[in-house]
Structures are given as structure tokens and as C-alpha cells.
C-alpha positions, -999 to +999 in steps of 0.1 A: +549+135-056+564+149-087+561+185-074+593+200-059+593+197-021+561+175-020+576+146-001+558+118+016+563+137+049+547+168+034+517+148+022+514+131+056+513+165+072+485+176+048+465+145+056+469+150+094+462+187+092+430+206+101+420+240+086+391+263+095+377+285+068+357+313+085+332+329+060+323+310+028+301+334+009+328+344-016+365+337-019+365+316+013+343+290-004+368+287-033+397+284-009+378+256+009+372+238-024+409+239-033+419+227+001+395+197-001+408+188-035+444+189-024+436+166+005+436+185+038+428+159+065+400+179+081+382+210+068+359+230+090+338+257+072+318+282+092+293+309+080+262+326+092+244+319+059+227+285+055+225+292+018+263+297+015+270+265+034+245+245+013+262+258-019+296+250-005+285+215+005+274+207-030+308+218-044+327+200-017+308+168-024+323+169-059+357+177-045+355+147-020+351+124-050+385+135-061+400+131-026+378+111-003+402+112+026+392+148+036+368+150+065+344+180+061+325+197+088+300+226+080+290+249+109+263+276+108+269+303+133+268+340+140+303+352+145+314+357+181+347+356+198+337+328+220+324+306+192+354+315+170+378+305+198+361+271+202+362+265+164+399+272+162+412+255+192+425+224+174+432+237+139+466+242+122+456+273+102+427+296+097+414+311+064+397+345+066+367+346+042+349+372+063+333+403+049+330+423+081+362+441+089+356+443+126+352+405+126+385+402+108+402+421+135+387+399+162+397+368+142+433+382+141+433+388+179+421+353+186+447+337+162+475+356+179+462+345+213+458+309+202+491+309+182+473+299+150+484+310+115+458+332+097+456+336+059+437+369+055+421+384+024+400+415+020+389+440-005+362+447-032+358+452-069+392+446-085+414+456-055+423+431-029+450+422-004+463+388+009+484+385+041+497+355+059+498+362+096+521+339+116+524+344+154+559+353+165+568+361+129+542+386+117+524+417+128+487+413+137+461+429+115+455+457+139+492+467+134+493+459+097+463+479+085+478+513+094+511+504+077+493+497+044+472+528+045+441+515+062+439+538+092+401+539+092+389+503+092+351+502+083+329+498+114+301+481+094+302+454+066+313+468+033+303+459-003+326+431-014+312+426-048+336+414-074+339+392-105+341+355-102+377+353-117+389+377-090+373+357-062+389+326-077+423+341-077+420+353-041+407+319-030+435+301-048+462+323-032+447+317+003+446+279-004+482+279-016+495+297+014+475+274+037+489+243+020+524+257+025+518+263+062+502+229+069+526+208+048+556+230+057+563+234+021+585+262+006+586+296+022+555+313+036+550+350+031+548+355+069+556+392+071+546+403+036+513+416+023+503+414-014+482+442-028+464+436-062+445+459-085+435+437-114+418+466-133+450+486-136+473+456-135+492+469-105+508+445-080+526+456-048+544+436-021+546+453+013+575+438+033+588+440+068+555+436+086+572+422+117+556+420+152+555+453+171+569+450+206+544+476+218+514+456+207+498+433+233+490+407+206+518+403+181+544+419+204+537+393+232+541+364+207+574+378+194+588+378+229+577+342+233+552+348+261 
């Protein structure tokens, strides 16, 4: 309550909120831990790896001792559009912890169709990007990637190896953006993308990533259809 903007109403919205974290093998797991500690009402974590879910469960048990009000649901699944749509039907925001870039695009499509905010992250090594996609305010990932120089999105999963501190920073940024969305706290970076290179120390903000009217996903939402 001592934080600027963290009113009783904002805390009530957090407690009533539901967030889905899709992919928890790396930074997604860290985002889930931070969200559980803050006190998101319901946290749904989904991954194809039983081992990743087991490790996350152990971490979340420690988090739940700090904030026992959070309801946690772990789901093992192979990513598919049908299962993803069912998972996201009643959530307030979605965190992208996926490693497969094609799955990221499908997740973006579904979030636009369901009008769900998506907090995307992707990259490898020391270079990553974070983007908060909000229907009616932001361009979808299919429109954003070419604008930030990613015309050739990988068709197969890529190596996402990185150092633990880098994953922690990405997960923390995703969690913070998600908290702002659910609690309606501060200003969300809805049409801005952050690019980081922690090896060189370079940081770039790409602005003006508004919906494109010629896009069937983000353009349709911007017209209110």
C-alpha cells in the first residue's frame, strides 16, 4: 500500500485477476514465480515438459507461503491452437514463455481474437525483446516482427540458451507488465517494444507499433469489430 498507485482497488483487481503463463522452461517460470509472490488471484502455468512443471511447482510452493491467496493450476500439454484457446478463455492476461517462434505467432493470433493482452518475450544469449500486445492498442506479433527487423521468423525451435540473470530480468519485466495490466497500474507499454543486448549494454525502444488496418487480426480489433 506504500507504493505509488497501489490502492486498495488495485490490490483487489490483482486478487481477482487470472493470468496464464504459456511455457515455463526458462523466463516464463520466473515470471510465474514473481506473479505468485505479488498475489495474482489465479495463476495457470502450461508447458509440454513434466520436468519444467515439477520444478516450477516446487518454486511456487515457496512463493505460496509468502502469499497463500494465489490459486495455482499446472497443466501439461502439447501446444495447439485449440488447447491454447481453451486455456485462455477466462484469463485477464497471457505471458509468453514459449521457445518456438511459430507457436508465439499462433499465441498472438489467439490473443487478438479473444481480446487478451499478451506479454511477449523472445531471444537468446544476451539479446532479447519484450513487447506488451494489447488488442485495439497494439500491433500483433505478425505485424511487429517485420518492423523490428525480423522478416524471417524461424520455422523450427531455436536455441534460447542464456545466463540465469538474463532470464531473471526478462521474467521480471514480463511480470511487472502483467501486474500493471491486471491491476490497471501506471502506463502499459502497449505499442512499444524493448530490445536489450546485455553484452554490449545497448537498449532500444521501438515506438509507434500501432494496429495495422490491413491486418485481419490487429486491424480488426482497432476498428472495434
